[in-house]
C-alpha positions in Angstrom: -110.8 115.7 -163.0 -111.2 116.8 -166.6 -110.8 114.1 -170.3 -109.5 115.4 -173.0 -110.6 114.2 -176.6 -108.7 115.6 -178.5 -107.4 119.1 -180.0 -107.3 120.7 -176.4 -110.6 119.7 -176.0 -111.9 119.1 -172.8 -115.2 117.9 -170.8 -115.9 117.6 -167.4 -116.3 114.1 -165.8 -119.4 114.3 -164.4 -120.9 115.6 -167.6 -120.2 112.3 -168.9 -123.1 110.5 -169.8 -121.0 107.5 -172.1 -118.0 106.8 -174.6 -118.9 105.1 -177.3 -116.8 102.9 -180.0 -118.4 105.1 -183.1 -117.0 102.1 -185.4 -119.4 99.1 -183.5 -122.2 102.0 -182.0 -123.5 103.0 -184.9 -124.1 100.2 -186.9 -127.7 101.1 -185.0 -130.1 102.5 -186.8 -131.5 104.3 -183.7 -127.5 105.9 -182.9 -127.1 106.9 -186.5 -130.5 108.7 -185.9 -129.3 110.4 -183.3 -125.4 111.4 -184.7 -127.7 112.9 -187.0 -130.7 114.5 -185.6 -127.2 115.8 -183.0 -125.6 117.1 -185.9 -128.1 119.4 -187.0 -128.9 121.2 -184.7 -125.1 121.8 -184.4 -124.8 119.8 -181.0 -122.2 117.9 -182.3 -118.1 119.2 -181.1 -114.9 117.5 -183.1 -112.2 117.5 -181.2 -109.5 117.0 -183.9 -108.6 116.6 -187.3 -107.9 113.2 -187.4 -110.7 110.6 -188.5 -113.0 109.6 -184.8 -112.6 106.3 -183.5 -115.4 107.0 -180.5 -117.9 109.4 -179.4 -118.5 111.4 -176.0 -122.1 111.8 -175.3 -122.7 115.2 -172.2 -125.5 115.4 -169.7 -126.3 118.9 -172.1 -127.2 116.5 -175.1 -124.1 117.2 -176.7 -121.8 114.8 -178.7 -118.2 114.8 -178.5 -116.9 113.4 -181.5 -112.3 111.8 -180.9 -109.7 110.8 -182.9 -108.8 108.4 -179.6 -110.0 104.9 -178.8 -113.0 104.1 -176.6 -110.8 102.2 -174.5 -108.2 104.7 -174.1 -110.6 107.6 -173.2 -112.6 104.6 -171.1 -108.7 104.3 -169.5 -108.5 107.8 -169.0 -111.9 107.8 -166.4 -110.7 104.8 -164.6 -107.3 105.6 -163.9 -108.9 109.4 -162.9 -111.6 107.2 -160.7 -114.7 109.0 -161.7 -116.2 105.6 -162.1 -115.9 102.5 -160.2 
């Protein structure tokens, strides 16, 4: 199964490490520095043109910025029964 994070960007369900709310998780200094580092390395993929609300971390270390709220993405994953 695949998760559509926006703008026809699909991520395989088994590749997802976590789904995070951009506003609340980017407050911490560790997350901020990780996001900056990944951006410098070219590992950040912007899925869509709207203001991102969440990001998805994958096993290969890429970060996908999504226009969808983290709750919406999490619900899609749960409905697809990837997680218990």
